[in-house]
MIMI-449844 format. One record per residue (C-alpha): residue number from 1; residue in one letter; x, y negated, z. Coordinates in steps of 0.1 Angstrom, whole numbers, m for minus. Layout:
+-----+------+-------+-------+-------+
|  nr | rest |  east | north |    up |
+-----+------+-------+-------+-------+
| NUM |    A |     X |     Y |     Z |
...
+-----+------+-------+-------+-------+
***
This chain:
+-----+------+-------+-------+-------+
|  nr | rest |  east | north |    up |
+-----+------+-------+-------+-------+
|   1 |    M |  m310 |   564 | m2238 |
|   2 |    E |  m304 |   592 | m2255 |
|   3 |    I |  m295 |   585 | m2295 |
|   4 |    T |  m321 |   596 | m2311 |
|   5 |    Y |  m322 |   613 | m2346 |
|   6 |    E |  m335 |   579 | m2361 |
|   7 |    L |  m304 |   563 | m2348 |
|   8 |    L |  m276 |   591 | m2359 |
|   9 |    S |  m295 |   593 | m2394 |
|  10 |    Q |  m288 |   553 | m2396 |
|  11 |    F |  m253 |   556 | m2385 |
|  12 |    K |  m244 |   585 | m2409 |
|  13 |    D |  m264 |   565 | m2441 |
|  14 |    R |  m242 |   534 | m2433 |
|  15 |    M |  m206 |   556 | m2429 |
|  16 |    K |  m221 |   579 | m2466 |
|  17 |    I |  m215 |   610 | m2441 |
|  18 |    S |  m245 |   635 | m2458 |
|  19 |    H |  m234 |   668 | m2441 |
|  20 |    S |  m248 |   674 | m2407 |
|  21 |    K |  m219 |   695 | m2396 |
|  22 |    E |  m202 |   668 | m2373 |
|  23 |    D |  m242 |   656 | m2363 |
|  24 |    E |  m228 |   664 | m2325 |
|  25 |    N |  m195 |   648 | m2327 |
|  26 |    I |  m210 |   617 | m2340 |
|  27 |    K |  m238 |   618 | m2315 |
|  28 |    K |  m216 |   615 | m2288 |
|  29 |    T |  m194 |   591 | m2304 |
|  30 |    L |  m224 |   572 | m2307 |
|  31 |    S |  m235 |   577 | m2270 |
|  32 |    F |  m200 |   567 | m2255 |
|  33 |    S |  m198 |   535 | m2276 |
|  34 |    Y |  m234 |   529 | m2264 |
|  35 |    A |  m221 |   529 | m2231 |
|  36 |    A |  m187 |   516 | m2234 |
|  37 |    I |  m206 |   481 | m2256 |
|  38 |    K |  m229 |   483 | m2219 |
|  39 |    R |  m204 |   482 | m2197 |
|  40 |    K |  m189 |   450 | m2217 |
|  41 |    C |  m223 |   431 | m2221 |
|  42 |    G |  m247 |   443 | m2199 |
|  43 |    E |  m281 |   464 | m2209 |
|  44 |    F |  m296 |   464 | m2237 |
|  45 |    D |  m321 |   487 | m2257 |
|  46 |    I |  m299 |   504 | m2288 |
|  47 |    A |  m335 |   511 | m2305 |
|  48 |    T |  m344 |   471 | m2304 |
|  49 |    H |  m314 |   450 | m2300 |
|  50 |    E |  m301 |   446 | m2334 |
|  51 |    G |  m274 |   427 | m2324 |
|  52 |    G |  m264 |   456 | m2300 |
|  53 |    R |  m270 |   481 | m2322 |
|  54 |    E |  m244 |   467 | m2346 |
|  55 |    L |  m220 |   465 | m2322 |
|  56 |    V |  m222 |   502 | m2312 |
|  57 |    F |  m220 |   514 | m2347 |
|  58 |    E |  m188 |   495 | m2354 |
|  59 |    R |  m176 |   505 | m2322 |
|  60 |    A |  m185 |   540 | m2329 |
|  61 |    R |  m174 |   536 | m2367 |
|  62 |    Y |  m131 |   530 | m2353 |
|  63 |    S |  m139 |   554 | m2330 |
|  64 |    Y |  m148 |   577 | m2358 |
|  65 |    N |  m117 |   568 | m2377 |
|  66 |    D |   m96 |   571 | m2348 |
|  67 |    A |   m88 |   532 | m2348 |
|  68 |    V |  m108 |   527 | m2314 |
|  69 |    E |   m79 |   509 | m2297 |
|  70 |    Y |   m87 |   479 | m2321 |
|  71 |    F |  m122 |   474 | m2317 |
|  72 |    D |  m123 |   452 | m2288 |
|  73 |    E |  m100 |   427 | m2307 |
|  74 |    N |  m116 |   426 | m2337 |
|  75 |    F |  m148 |   423 | m2322 |
|  76 |    A |  m141 |   403 | m2294 |
|  77 |    S |  m163 |   374 | m2307 |
|  78 |    E |  m197 |   394 | m2312 |
|  79 |    I |  m186 |   414 | m2279 |
|  80 |    T |  m187 |   375 | m2263 |
|  81 |    G |  m219 |   368 | m2283 |
|  82 |    L |  m235 |   398 | m2275 |
|  83 |    A |  m227 |   394 | m2234 |
|  84 |    L |  m239 |   360 | m2237 |
|  85 |    D |  m271 |   367 | m2254 |
|  86 |    L |  m277 |   396 | m2228 |
|  87 |    Y |  m272 |   376 | m2201 |
|  88 |    E |  m291 |   343 | m2212 |
|  89 |    G |  m316 |   365 | m2216 |
|  90 |    D |  m316 |   379 | m2182 |
|  91 |    L |  m320 |   342 | m2171 |
|  92 |    D |  m351 |   337 | m2191 |
|  93 |    E |  m363 |   368 | m2172 |
|  94 |    T |  m357 |   356 | m2138 |
|  95 |    E |  m376 |   320 | m2147 |
|  96 |    V |  m404 |   337 | m2160 |
|  97 |    Q |  m404 |   358 | m2125 |
|  98 |    S |  m401 |   328 | m2105 |
+-----+------+-------+-------+-------+
***
């Protein structure tokens, strides 16, 4: 999924970034963060899954501030929680299909 203008705008509002000169870099940062969270936790739609979007924004914030190496340790419980949530969601969908 591509990072939409709406997601970019939400992140910039959160970070209190009012200019647009970094938009392409921020979109890349969000995209890389989304891919990293999906690798760790599983597939989710960033537009509709609030917990997943929150983690993507937090990782992007760490990356934007050149501190991404601290993200996994500081958000370990949230990463685990999202992974379990997504895993349990997969089980629910499998049960419905059976």
